[in-house]
N, C-alpha and C positions, 0 to 999 in steps of 0.2 A: 458290484460283484456279489453274488448270492451266498458264497461260502467264504470261510476263513481258512487260509492255508499258511502254515508256519513251519519253520525249522529252527528251533531254538534249543541250544545245548548249553547247560550251565553247570560249571564245577563249583560246588558249594563247600566251604571249609569253615568249621567252627570248633571252639575249644571248650574243654571242661573248665568250670569256674576256678580261677586261681591257677589254671593249668596243672592242677593236681592229676596225678596218674591214677585215676579211679576206675577206668573201664577194665574189668577183669578179662584177661585173654581167654579164660575158660568159657566165658559167656558171649564172646564176640559174635559168633554165628547166630545166636539167638537174638542179639540186639540188631544185627543186620536184617534178619527176617522181620522183626517188629517194625523197624524203620521202613523197610520195603512195603509193608502193609499200609503204613500211613501214606506213603507216596502214591501207592496204587488207589487207595480209597479217595484220594484227592484228584484222581483222574490223570495222574502224571506217570511218566515212564522212567523207571530206575534203570540206569545203564551200568553203574558201578558204585560200590560202597566199600569203605574200609574204615573201621573204627580202631584207632590207636588208643593206648591207655589214657592219653591226654587231649586228643582231638579226633575229628572225623572228617573224612572226604566223601562227598557224594557227587555223582554225575547224573543229571536228569535231563530227559527230553521234556522241555517245559511247554505245555500247551497254554494258550492265552485265556484259560478259564479260571486262573488263579494268579494273584500277584506273588512274585517270588518271596517277598517278605512274609506273606501269609503262609506260604508253604513251609518256609524255614521255621516260623513261629510254631506251626503245628507239629513239625518233626521234633523240635527241641522240647516243647511242652509234653508231648506224648511220650517221648523216650525218657525224659526226666522222671515222669510219673511211673513209667514202667520199671526203670532201674531202682527207684526208691521202693516200689511195691515188692520187688523181688529181694529186697534187702541185700543187694550186692555191695553196698557201701554203708558205713555207719552214718546215721542221720539222713538228711535229705540230699539227694543228688541234684546238681544244677549245672547247666551250661552257662558259659559267660554270655553277657549281652553282646549282640552284634555277630557278624559273620562276614566272610569274604565270598564273592561270587564273580566268576570269570567265564566269559563266553567263548565258545569254540565253534569252528565250522565242522560240517559233517566229515570232511576229509581228515580232520584231526582226531576223530573219536578213538581210533585204535591206539594212538599214542597216549591219549589221556586215560583211557581205561587201563592200559598197561601201567602207567604212572601210579594210578590209584591202587591197583592190585599189588604193587610192589612196595608198599609203604614200609613194611617191616624191614626190608633190606635197606631202603633209602635212609631210614632213621638210625641205622647202625653207624652212619658216617655224617649225617646232617641233622641238626637240631630242628625242632618245629619252628622256632623263631627264625632261623636262617631260611627255612623253606618258605614261610609265610611272607617274609619281607621280600624274598626273591620274586614271588608272585606279584606283589604290589609294584615292584620295580619293573618287572617284565611287561605288565599291563598299563604302566604309566599312571598308576593311581596315586593321587596326592594324599599324603597321610602325615600325621604327627605321631612319632614313635611313642610319645608319652601316653597316647590314647589307644594303642593297639590292643594290648592285653594286660592283665595283672600278672606279671611274670613271677613265677616262683624261682628264685635263684639259689 
């Protein structure tokens, strides 16, 4: 086969180090644009993004030109440096190590995009921990709760 054809949709979720609420609402759109630029420069397609104060959801159409872990590394490193350079937080901003990644079919994209776009409303009644664990359970991901995140209680 002379060409490569793919249809890969990945919902990526990662948290601020210590799950601190450090992403300022006033700068959310600017951060979305910056992360969108990273994704675009890596040759990938952003379908949805929403940064909450303590975590981020991203839906990408992933092309096989980059490993998912490399894309997430680039997003997290670039956005950490961006937030730190903008002095939006005291000291150096950092994302926690690791991330969640969940695949979807093309027919599910509308539901996933809506889910990501409605994060503000969802988190009025559901904690991030509850949300993240529900993803792991829904997708039958084996995990040890001890190693999920450094939870701030």
